[in-house]
C-alpha positions as CSV (number, residue, x, y, z in Angstrom):
1,X,-38.7,-4.2,-53.2
2,X,-38.9,-7.8,-51.9
3,X,-35.7,-9.7,-51.5
4,X,-34.6,-11.5,-54.7
5,X,-35.3,-15.2,-54.7
6,X,-34.7,-16.4,-58.3
7,X,-31.8,-15.1,-60.3
8,X,-29.5,-15.8,-63.2
9,X,-25.9,-17.2,-63.1
10,X,-24.6,-14.9,-65.8
11,X,-21.6,-17.0,-66.7
12,X,-23.8,-19.9,-67.6
13,X,-26.5,-18.0,-69.5
14,X,-26.1,-19.0,-73.2
15,X,-28.7,-16.7,-74.9
16,X,-31.2,-19.5,-75.7
17,X,-34.5,-17.8,-74.6
18,X,-35.6,-21.0,-72.9
19,X,-36.4,-19.2,-69.7
20,X,-38.6,-16.6,-71.2
21,X,-40.5,-19.3,-73.1
22,X,-41.4,-21.2,-70.0
23,X,-41.8,-18.3,-67.5
24,X,-45.6,-18.1,-66.8
25,X,-45.5,-14.4,-66.3
26,X,-42.6,-13.4,-68.6
27,X,-40.6,-12.0,-65.7
28,X,-37.3,-12.4,-67.6
29,X,-35.7,-9.3,-69.0
30,X,-32.9,-9.3,-71.7
31,X,-30.1,-6.8,-72.1
32,X,-27.3,-7.5,-74.5
33,X,-28.7,-11.0,-74.9
34,X,-28.2,-11.7,-71.2
35,X,-31.3,-13.0,-69.3
36,X,-32.1,-11.5,-65.9
37,X,-35.0,-12.2,-63.6
38,X,-37.0,-9.2,-62.8
39,X,-37.6,-9.4,-59.1
40,X,-40.7,-7.2,-59.0
41,X,-42.5,-9.4,-61.6
42,X,-41.2,-12.8,-60.5
43,X,-43.7,-15.1,-58.7
44,X,-40.9,-17.4,-57.6
45,X,-42.5,-20.5,-59.1
46,X,-39.1,-21.9,-60.1
47,X,-40.2,-23.0,-63.5
48,X,-37.1,-21.4,-65.1
49,X,-34.9,-23.2,-62.7
50,X,-36.3,-26.6,-63.7
51,X,-36.3,-25.8,-67.4
52,X,-33.0,-24.0,-68.0
53,X,-30.8,-26.4,-70.0
54,X,-27.6,-24.7,-68.9
55,X,-28.4,-24.6,-65.2
56,X,-28.1,-20.8,-65.4
57,X,-31.2,-20.2,-63.2
58,X,-31.0,-20.8,-59.4
59,X,-32.6,-19.6,-56.2
60,X,-31.3,-17.8,-53.2
61,X,-29.4,-20.2,-51.0
62,X,-30.1,-19.6,-47.3
63,X,-27.7,-22.2,-45.9
64,X,-25.2,-19.7,-44.6
65,X,-27.8,-17.5,-42.9
66,X,-29.5,-20.6,-41.4
67,X,-26.2,-21.8,-40.0
68,X,-25.8,-18.5,-38.1
69,X,-29.4,-18.5,-37.0
70,X,-29.2,-22.1,-35.6
71,X,-25.9,-21.4,-33.8
72,X,-27.3,-18.2,-32.2
73,X,-30.4,-20.1,-31.0
74,X,-28.3,-22.8,-29.4
75,X,-26.2,-20.1,-27.7
76,X,-29.3,-18.4,-26.3
77,X,-31.2,-21.7,-25.5
78,X,-33.9,-20.8,-28.0
79,X,-36.0,-23.8,-29.1
80,X,-36.0,-24.5,-32.8
81,X,-38.6,-26.6,-34.6
82,X,-38.7,-27.9,-38.2
83,X,-41.8,-28.5,-40.3
84,X,-40.9,-31.0,-43.0
85,X,-43.1,-31.1,-46.1
86,X,-44.7,-34.5,-46.8
87,X,-43.0,-34.7,-50.2
88,X,-39.7,-35.4,-48.4
89,X,-40.2,-39.1,-49.1
90,X,-39.5,-38.3,-52.8
91,X,-36.2,-36.6,-52.0
92,X,-34.6,-39.6,-50.3
93,X,-34.6,-43.4,-50.9
94,X,-36.8,-45.6,-48.8
95,X,-34.1,-46.5,-46.3
96,X,-33.0,-42.9,-45.9
97,X,-36.6,-41.8,-45.3
98,X,-36.7,-43.6,-42.0
99,X,-33.5,-41.9,-40.8
100,X,-34.5,-38.3,-41.7
101,X,-36.0,-37.5,-38.3
102,X,-32.7,-38.6,-36.6
103,X,-30.7,-36.5,-39.1
104,X,-32.7,-33.4,-38.4
105,X,-32.2,-33.9,-34.6
106,X,-28.5,-34.3,-35.2
107,X,-28.5,-31.2,-37.3
108,X,-29.7,-29.2,-34.2
109,X,-33.5,-29.1,-34.3
110,X,-35.2,-29.6,-31.0
111,X,-38.6,-30.5,-32.4
112,X,-39.1,-32.4,-35.6
113,X,-42.5,-32.7,-37.2
114,X,-44.3,-33.1,-40.6
115,X,-46.0,-30.3,-42.3
116,X,-48.8,-32.8,-43.0
117,X,-50.1,-31.9,-39.5
118,X,-50.8,-28.4,-40.8
119,X,-52.1,-29.8,-44.1
120,X,-55.0,-31.4,-42.2
121,X,-56.0,-28.1,-40.6
122,X,-55.7,-26.2,-43.9
123,X,-57.8,-28.8,-45.8
124,X,-60.5,-28.8,-43.2
125,X,-60.6,-25.0,-42.9
126,X,-60.7,-24.7,-46.7
127,X,-63.7,-27.0,-47.0
128,X,-65.6,-25.0,-44.3
129,X,-64.8,-21.6,-45.8
130,X,-65.7,-22.6,-49.4
131,X,-68.9,-24.4,-48.5
132,X,-72.0,-22.7,-49.7
133,X,-70.2,-19.8,-51.5
134,X,-72.0,-18.4,-54.5
135,X,-68.8,-17.7,-56.3
136,X,-65.9,-19.9,-57.4
137,X,-63.1,-20.4,-54.8
138,X,-59.4,-20.9,-55.4
139,X,-57.5,-23.0,-52.7
140,X,-54.5,-21.2,-51.4
141,X,-52.1,-23.9,-50.2
142,X,-49.7,-23.2,-53.2
143,X,-47.8,-19.9,-52.8
144,X,-46.9,-19.7,-56.5
145,X,-50.6,-19.9,-57.4
146,X,-51.4,-17.2,-54.9
147,X,-48.6,-15.0,-56.1
148,X,-49.9,-15.3,-59.7
149,X,-53.4,-14.3,-58.8
150,X,-52.6,-11.4,-56.5
151,X,-49.9,-10.0,-58.9
152,X,-51.4,-10.7,-62.3
153,X,-55.1,-11.5,-61.9
154,X,-55.9,-8.9,-59.3
155,X,-59.6,-9.1,-60.2
156,X,-59.6,-12.7,-59.1
157,X,-58.1,-12.0,-55.7
158,X,-61.5,-12.0,-54.1
159,X,-61.9,-15.7,-55.2
160,X,-58.9,-16.7,-53.1
161,X,-60.0,-18.7,-50.1
162,X,-58.7,-16.8,-47.0
163,X,-57.0,-19.8,-45.4
164,X,-53.3,-20.1,-44.7
165,X,-51.1,-22.8,-46.2
166,X,-50.1,-26.0,-44.4
167,X,-46.7,-24.4,-43.7
168,X,-48.2,-21.5,-41.8
169,X,-50.9,-23.6,-40.2
170,X,-48.3,-26.0,-38.8
171,X,-46.0,-23.2,-37.6
172,X,-48.9,-21.5,-35.8
173,X,-49.7,-24.8,-34.1
174,X,-46.1,-25.3,-33.0
175,X,-46.0,-21.8,-31.6
176,X,-49.3,-22.3,-29.8
177,X,-47.8,-25.4,-28.2
178,X,-44.4,-24.0,-27.2
179,X,-45.0,-20.3,-27.1
180,X,-44.1,-17.5,-29.6
181,X,-40.4,-17.8,-28.6
182,X,-40.0,-21.0,-30.6
183,X,-38.3,-20.6,-34.0
184,X,-39.9,-22.5,-36.8
185,X,-38.1,-23.6,-40.0
186,X,-39.9,-25.1,-43.0
187,X,-38.2,-27.5,-45.4
188,X,-39.7,-28.6,-48.7
189,X,-39.4,-28.8,-52.5
190,X,-40.8,-25.3,-53.2
191,X,-38.9,-22.1,-54.0
192,X,-42.1,-19.9,-53.7
193,X,-42.2,-20.7,-50.0
194,X,-39.2,-18.4,-49.6
195,X,-41.5,-15.6,-50.8
196,X,-44.5,-16.8,-48.7
197,X,-42.8,-16.4,-45.4
198,X,-42.5,-12.6,-46.1
199,X,-46.2,-12.1,-47.0
200,X,-48.2,-9.5,-45.1
201,X,-50.2,-11.2,-42.4
202,X,-47.8,-14.1,-41.9
203,X,-44.4,-12.5,-41.8
204,X,-42.2,-13.7,-39.0
205,X,-44.2,-16.9,-38.3
206,X,-41.6,-19.0,-40.1
207,X,-38.0,-17.9,-39.8
208,X,-36.6,-19.8,-42.8
209,X,-38.0,-21.7,-45.8
210,X,-35.3,-24.1,-46.9
211,X,-35.4,-26.6,-49.8
212,X,-34.6,-30.3,-49.9
213,X,-31.4,-29.4,-51.9
214,X,-30.4,-27.0,-49.1
215,X,-31.1,-29.7,-46.5
216,X,-28.8,-32.1,-48.3
217,X,-26.1,-29.4,-48.4
218,X,-26.5,-29.0,-44.6
219,X,-26.2,-32.7,-44.1
220,X,-22.9,-32.7,-46.1
221,X,-21.6,-29.7,-44.2
222,X,-22.2,-31.4,-40.9
223,X,-20.9,-34.8,-42.1
224,X,-24.3,-36.3,-41.4
225,X,-24.5,-39.7,-43.2
226,X,-28.1,-41.0,-43.2
227,X,-26.9,-44.6,-43.7
228,X,-25.0,-44.5,-40.4
229,X,-28.0,-43.2,-38.3
230,X,-30.7,-45.1,-36.5
231,X,-34.3,-45.0,-37.7
232,X,-36.1,-42.0,-36.1
233,X,-39.6,-40.9,-35.4
234,X,-41.3,-37.5,-35.7
235,X,-42.4,-35.7,-32.6
236,X,-46.0,-35.4,-33.8
237,X,-48.6,-37.8,-35.2
238,X,-50.2,-36.9,-38.5
239,X,-54.0,-37.0,-38.6
240,X,-56.1,-38.4,-41.4
241,X,-55.0,-38.6,-45.0
242,X,-52.9,-35.4,-45.0
243,X,-49.8,-37.1,-46.3
244,X,-51.5,-37.3,-49.7
245,X,-51.4,-33.5,-49.8
246,X,-48.5,-33.1,-52.3
247,X,-50.4,-34.9,-55.0
248,X,-53.1,-33.4,-57.3
249,X,-56.4,-33.7,-55.4
250,X,-54.5,-34.2,-52.1
251,X,-56.2,-31.3,-50.4
252,X,-59.6,-32.6,-51.2
253,X,-58.6,-36.1,-50.0
254,X,-57.2,-34.7,-46.8
255,X,-60.4,-32.9,-46.2
256,X,-62.3,-36.1,-46.8
257,X,-64.0,-34.6,-49.8
258,X,-64.6,-37.5,-52.2
259,X,-63.9,-36.6,-55.8
260,X,-63.7,-39.2,-58.5
261,X,-63.0,-36.5,-61.1
262,X,-66.6,-36.4,-62.3
263,X,-67.9,-33.8,-59.8
264,X,-68.5,-30.6,-61.8
265,X,-68.2,-28.5,-58.7
266,X,-64.6,-29.5,-58.0
267,X,-61.5,-29.1,-60.1
268,X,-58.0,-30.0,-59.1
269,X,-55.5,-28.6,-61.6
270,X,-51.7,-28.9,-61.8
271,X,-49.3,-27.0,-64.0
272,X,-49.6,-23.4,-65.0
273,X,-51.5,-23.8,-68.2
274,X,-54.3,-25.7,-66.6
275,X,-54.5,-23.3,-63.7
276,X,-54.5,-20.3,-66.0
277,X,-57.3,-21.8,-68.1
278,X,-59.3,-22.5,-65.0
279,X,-58.9,-18.9,-63.8
280,X,-59.8,-17.6,-67.3
281,X,-63.0,-19.6,-67.3
282,X,-64.2,-18.8,-63.8
283,X,-66.5,-15.9,-64.7
284,X,-70.2,-16.7,-64.3
285,X,-69.6,-19.9,-62.3
286,X,-71.1,-20.5,-58.8
287,X,-70.2,-22.9,-56.0
288,X,-67.0,-24.2,-57.7
289,X,-63.8,-25.1,-55.9
290,X,-60.5,-25.0,-57.7
291,X,-57.5,-26.7,-56.1
292,X,-54.3,-25.6,-57.9
293,X,-50.8,-26.9,-57.7
294,X,-48.5,-24.7,-59.8
295,X,-46.0,-27.5,-60.5
296,X,-47.0,-30.2,-63.0
297,X,-48.0,-33.4,-61.1
298,X,-48.0,-31.4,-57.9
299,X,-45.4,-30.7,-55.2
300,X,-43.5,-33.9,-55.9
301,X,-42.3,-32.2,-59.0
302,X,-41.1,-29.0,-57.2
303,X,-38.0,-27.2,-58.5
304,X,-36.0,-28.1,-55.4
305,X,-37.1,-31.7,-54.8
306,X,-33.5,-32.7,-55.0
307,X,-33.9,-36.1,-56.6
308,X,-33.9,-37.4,-60.2
309,X,-36.6,-40.1,-59.6
310,X,-39.2,-40.2,-62.4
311,X,-42.7,-39.0,-61.7
312,X,-44.2,-42.5,-61.3
313,X,-41.6,-43.4,-58.6
314,X,-42.2,-40.2,-56.7
315,X,-46.0,-40.6,-56.8
316,X,-45.7,-44.2,-55.6
317,X,-43.3,-43.0,-52.8
318,X,-46.1,-40.7,-51.5
319,X,-48.8,-43.3,-51.8
320,X,-46.8,-46.0,-50.1
321,X,-45.6,-43.7,-47.3
322,X,-49.1,-42.4,-46.6
323,X,-50.4,-46.0,-46.4
324,X,-47.6,-47.3,-44.2
325,X,-46.7,-44.5,-41.8
326,X,-48.3,-44.3,-38.4
327,X,-51.3,-42.0,-38.4
328,X,-53.3,-40.4,-35.5
329,X,-56.8,-41.8,-35.2
330,X,-57.9,-38.4,-33.9
331,X,-59.6,-35.7,-35.8
332,X,-58.5,-32.6,-33.9
333,X,-60.6,-29.4,-33.8
334,X,-59.5,-26.6,-36.1
335,X,-59.1,-23.1,-35.0
336,X,-60.6,-21.2,-37.9
337,X,-59.7,-17.8,-36.7
338,X,-56.0,-18.8,-36.3
339,X,-56.0,-20.1,-39.9
340,X,-57.5,-17.0,-41.5
341,X,-55.6,-14.6,-43.8
342,X,-56.7,-11.7,-46.0
343,X,-55.2,-11.7,-49.5
344,X,-54.8,-8.3,-51.2
345,X,-54.2,-7.5,-54.9
346,X,-50.5,-6.9,-55.7
347,X,-48.9,-3.9,-57.3
348,X,-48.3,-5.1,-60.9
349,X,-50.0,-2.7,-63.2
350,X,-49.5,-3.3,-66.9
351,X,-48.3,-0.2,-68.7
352,X,-50.4,1.2,-71.5
353,X,-49.0,2.0,-74.9
354,X,-50.5,3.6,-78.0
355,X,-51.0,1.7,-81.2
356,X,-48.4,4.0,-82.8
357,X,-45.8,3.0,-80.2
358,X,-46.5,-0.7,-80.7
359,X,-46.4,-0.2,-84.5
360,X,-43.0,1.5,-84.4
361,X,-41.5,-1.5,-82.4
362,X,-43.0,-4.0,-84.8
363,X,-41.6,-2.1,-87.8
364,X,-38.1,-2.4,-86.3
365,X,-38.3,-6.1,-87.0
366,X,-39.9,-5.9,-90.5
367,X,-43.5,-6.2,-89.4
368,X,-45.3,-3.5,-91.4
369,X,-48.7,-5.2,-91.6
370,X,-50.7,-7.9,-89.7
371,X,-49.6,-10.6,-92.2
372,X,-46.0,-9.9,-91.3
373,X,-46.7,-10.9,-87.7
374,X,-45.8,-14.6,-87.6
375,X,-46.5,-15.1,-83.9
376,X,-44.1,-18.0,-84.0
377,X,-43.1,-17.8,-80.4
378,X,-39.4,-18.3,-81.2
379,X,-38.6,-15.2,-79.0
380,X,-40.4,-16.7,-76.1
381,X,-43.5,-14.6,-76.3
382,X,-46.9,-15.8,-77.5
383,X,-47.3,-13.2,-80.2
384,X,-45.3,-10.4,-81.9
385,X,-47.5,-7.8,-80.2
386,X,-46.7,-9.3,-76.7
387,X,-43.0,-9.0,-77.5
388,X,-43.6,-5.4,-78.7
389,X,-45.1,-4.7,-75.3
390,X,-42.1,-6.3,-73.6
391,X,-39.7,-4.2,-75.7
392,X,-41.6,-1.0,-74.6
393,X,-41.4,-2.3,-71.0
394,X,-37.6,-2.7,-71.5
395,X,-38.0,-6.4,-70.8
396,X,-37.1,-7.6,-74.3
397,X,-34.9,-6.5,-77.3
398,X,-36.0,-6.2,-80.9
399,X,-33.2,-8.5,-81.9
400,X,-34.9,-11.4,-80.1
401,X,-37.0,-11.9,-83.3
402,X,-35.4,-15.0,-84.7
403,X,-37.1,-14.9,-88.2
404,X,-36.2,-11.3,-88.7
405,X,-32.6,-11.8,-87.6
406,X,-32.3,-14.8,-89.9
407,X,-33.6,-12.7,-92.8
408,X,-31.2,-9.9,-91.9
409,X,-28.3,-12.3,-91.8
410,X,-29.3,-13.9,-95.1
411,X,-29.7,-10.4,-96.7
412,X,-26.2,-9.5,-95.4
413,X,-24.8,-12.7,-96.8
414,X,-26.4,-12.0,-100.1
415,X,-25.0,-8.5,-100.2
416,X,-21.5,-9.8,-99.4
417,X,-22.0,-12.5,-102.1
418,X,-23.0,-10.0,-104.7
419,X,-20.6,-7.2,-103.9
420,X,-17.5,-9.3,-103.3
421,X,-14.6,-8.4,-105.7
422,X,-13.7,-12.1,-105.7
423,X,-15.5,-14.5,-108.0
424,X,-17.8,-16.9,-106.2
425,X,-19.6,-20.0,-107.6
426,X,-22.0,-22.4,-105.7
427,X,-22.7,-25.8,-107.0
428,X,-24.6,-28.9,-105.8
429,X,-22.8,-32.0,-104.9
430,X,-22.8,-33.1,-108.6
431,X,-21.1,-29.8,-109.5
432,X,-24.1,-28.4,-111.3
433,X,-24.1,-24.6,-111.1
434,X,-26.6,-23.1,-108.6
435,X,-25.4,-19.5,-108.3
436,X,-22.6,-17.2,-109.5
437,X,-21.9,-13.6,-108.3
438,X,-21.1,-10.8,-110.7
439,X,-17.4,-10.9,-110.2
440,X,-17.3,-14.6,-111.2
441,X,-19.4,-13.9,-114.3
442,X,-17.0,-11.2,-115.3
443,X,-14.0,-13.4,-114.8
444,X,-15.4,-16.3,-116.8
445,X,-17.6,-14.5,-119.3
446,X,-20.6,-16.3,-117.8
447,X,-24.3,-15.6,-117.5
448,X,-27.3,-16.9,-115.5
449,X,-28.2,-19.0,-118.5
450,X,-25.5,-21.5,-117.3
451,X,-27.4,-22.2,-114.0
452,X,-28.2,-25.8,-113.7
453,X,-25.3,-26.8,-116.1
454,X,-22.1,-28.6,-115.1
455,X,-19.1,-26.5,-114.3
456,X,-17.2,-28.2,-117.1
457,X,-19.0,-25.8,-119.5
458,X,-16.8,-23.1,-118.0
459,X,-13.5,-24.8,-117.2
460,X,-11.7,-28.1,-116.4
461,X,-13.3,-29.3,-113.2
462,X,-10.4,-31.5,-112.2
463,X,-9.5,-29.2,-109.3
464,X,-13.0,-29.6,-107.9
465,X,-12.9,-33.4,-108.4
466,X,-9.6,-33.7,-106.7
467,X,-10.9,-31.7,-103.7
468,X,-14.0,-33.9,-103.4
469,X,-11.9,-37.0,-103.3
470,X,-9.6,-35.6,-100.7
471,X,-12.3,-35.4,-98.0
472,X,-10.7,-32.2,-96.7
473,X,-12.7,-29.4,-95.2
474,X,-11.2,-26.9,-97.6
475,X,-8.6,-26.7,-100.3
476,X,-6.7,-24.0,-102.1
477,X,-4.1,-23.5,-104.9
478,X,-3.1,-21.3,-107.8
479,X,-4.7,-22.2,-111.1
480,X,-4.2,-20.7,-114.6
481,X,-7.2,-20.4,-116.8
482,X,-5.5,-19.6,-120.1
483,X,-8.8,-19.6,-122.1
484,X,-9.8,-16.5,-120.1
485,X,-6.3,-15.1,-119.7
486,X,-6.5,-15.1,-115.9
487,X,-4.6,-16.7,-113.1
488,X,-6.5,-17.3,-109.8
489,X,-5.9,-18.2,-106.2
490,X,-8.6,-20.8,-105.9
491,X,-10.3,-21.8,-102.6
492,X,-12.9,-24.6,-102.5
493,X,-14.9,-25.8,-99.5
494,X,-17.9,-28.1,-98.9
495,X,-21.0,-27.3,-96.9
496,X,-22.0,-30.7,-95.7
497,X,-25.4,-29.7,-94.2
498,X,-26.5,-28.2,-97.5
499,X,-24.5,-30.5,-99.8
500,X,-23.0,-27.5,-101.6
501,X,-19.6,-26.8,-103.0
502,X,-18.4,-23.2,-102.8
503,X,-15.6,-22.0,-105.1
504,X,-13.9,-18.6,-104.5
505,X,-11.6,-17.2,-107.2
506,X,-9.2,-14.4,-106.3
507,X,-7.9,-12.9,-109.5
508,X,-4.1,-12.5,-109.2
509,X,-3.4,-12.1,-112.9
510,X,-2.2,-8.5,-112.6
511,X,0.0,-9.4,-109.7
512,X,1.6,-12.2,-111.6
513,X,2.1,-9.9,-114.7
514,X,3.6,-7.2,-112.5
515,X,5.9,-9.8,-111.0
516,X,6.9,-11.1,-114.4
517,X,7.6,-7.6,-115.6
518,X,9.6,-6.8,-112.5
519,X,11.6,-10.0,-113.0
520,X,12.3,-9.0,-116.6
521,X,13.5,-5.6,-115.5
522,X,15.7,-7.3,-112.9
523,X,17.0,-9.7,-115.6
524,X,17.8,-6.9,-118.1
525,X,19.4,-4.8,-115.3
526,X,21.6,-7.7,-114.4
527,X,22.5,-8.2,-118.1
528,X,23.3,-4.5,-118.6
529,X,25.3,-4.4,-115.4
530,X,27.2,-7.5,-116.5
531,X,27.9,-6.0,-119.9
532,X,29.0,-2.8,-118.3
533,X,31.3,-4.6,-115.9
534,X,32.8,-6.6,-118.8
535,X,33.3,-3.4,-120.8
536,X,35.0,-1.7,-117.8
537,X,37.3,-4.7,-117.3
538,X,38.2,-4.7,-121.0
539,X,38.8,-1.0,-120.9
540,X,40.9,-1.2,-117.8
541,X,42.9,-4.0,-119.4
542,X,43.5,-2.0,-122.6
543,X,44.5,1.1,-120.6
544,X,46.9,-1.0,-118.6
545,X,48.4,-2.4,-121.7
546,X,48.6,1.1,-123.3
547,X,50.1,2.5,-120.1
548,X,52.6,-0.3,-120.0
549,X,53.8,0.3,-123.6
550,X,54.0,4.1,-123.0
551,X,56.1,3.6,-119.9
552,X,58.5,1.3,-121.7
553,X,58.9,3.8,-124.5
554,X,59.3,6.7,-122.1
555,X,62.0,4.7,-120.2
556,X,63.9,4.0,-123.4
557,X,63.7,7.7,-124.4
558,X,64.9,8.8,-121.0
559,X,67.9,6.5,-121.2
560,X,68.8,7.9,-124.6
561,X,68.7,11.4,-123.2
562,X,70.8,10.4,-120.3
563,X,73.4,8.9,-122.5
564,X,73.5,12.1,-124.7
565,X,73.8,14.2,-121.5
566,X,76.7,12.1,-120.3
567,X,78.6,12.4,-123.6
568,X,78.1,16.1,-123.5
569,X,79.8,16.2,-120.1
570,X,82.8,14.3,-121.5
571,X,83.3,17.0,-123.9
């Protein structure tokens, strides 16, 4: 499996399906609503990186590896060269552009040159190879376009023009000049270049493919301030008009192929949709040349351009730089054999599923017939059947169907509404009845005939009026509805988006009656206890009185007996 280039930052992924909507080849899989880039299917175009609103998609950062690579080369006295994409003028302001060569030297590169040198060779070779062909040709300077054709349109691989990109052409030219021992690094706005350097037939020619965002990170790590540097110059002169290469039609202009847009044999397309349409329409054509740039408006809009200039500013930067920068007056010979590459179809083979398998997946989201297939694209796929294929491929989940999940949520809400033991009423913002559940109808002896009428036909609406005037989000209280013999805990809240008042009535009549009964029992118990206590006190008092009288009488009797006894002794 090739090394992963584009991936998801899980902590930032917010389950919005934006990435799958924009991915040209649907190389995003979902598991538990978490988006992941499928490495085997990804063409590394970087579209998801540009489009993700949460910044949850990113590319492999090679800064750390490059740092070690550069240090090792310095230690071993190995020469390092940089090939800088011509779109670099869009990544920096005009004053900084002049200082970039000096900054690259300060970073540690021994040889600093523009990829536009290789663009000239690629353009010339492409014009020669495509001339006189009896079949349509697809230019191969854009690695994302080549990845798409070889992986997903294998039948069109034979239409790819077997010429290397400017990056490879320039690297080969540098190695031819300094020997194979020189190490070449490419820097540009393109993420797909990271995949290109590992292609069969060119692997090892370029050591690293860095982006402009990585270059700025390196400048920061090494405390390289462009404003403090002297203006610099590149170590190679650029031939012809090859600095126009990053723009749509740039290859044709570099090759001196005049095209005013009205030549039926030449098409320069940019953006995936236009490229896909061109590939779809190729069959039966002869002697047609298609120049694709996968990014809309060309390389100046690459995913790692590293600048927030608008498209007009970036286009003007290229045109102004191409017109003002020093250019070689020579038209060097091109080594056609050195620029040749053989493209082969990739290994993506779509799985085949039976109609029954597809139908079972569709039925999981309520699609039992063709009319149920909305093909709304909310899930990110062009059609319900495409999504069914993705589910079978384990790239998507049935729950990604937004209309179905909304219906399911509404059905669940309806079920809760109807089966709730609490009374629920919904009114408009004028307190006209829109809906009542069965529990409410039972509480207030209501029927659907009251729909559309004011709530005052059921009860005093003052509680609702008071809540509306309060501007609170929700209100609650205990209200007695004597006409219905009930007491309720009443909750009212307002749904601003729908202009609806919701009233929830929790019947606490029995609770209050039980409480009143309990209080009465307590009251009677206390009364009885008090009565008993008073009786006991009264009894005790009477007993004490009685005992006191009895004691006095007994004492008197005892004295009398003692007196008799004493008189007997005298005798």
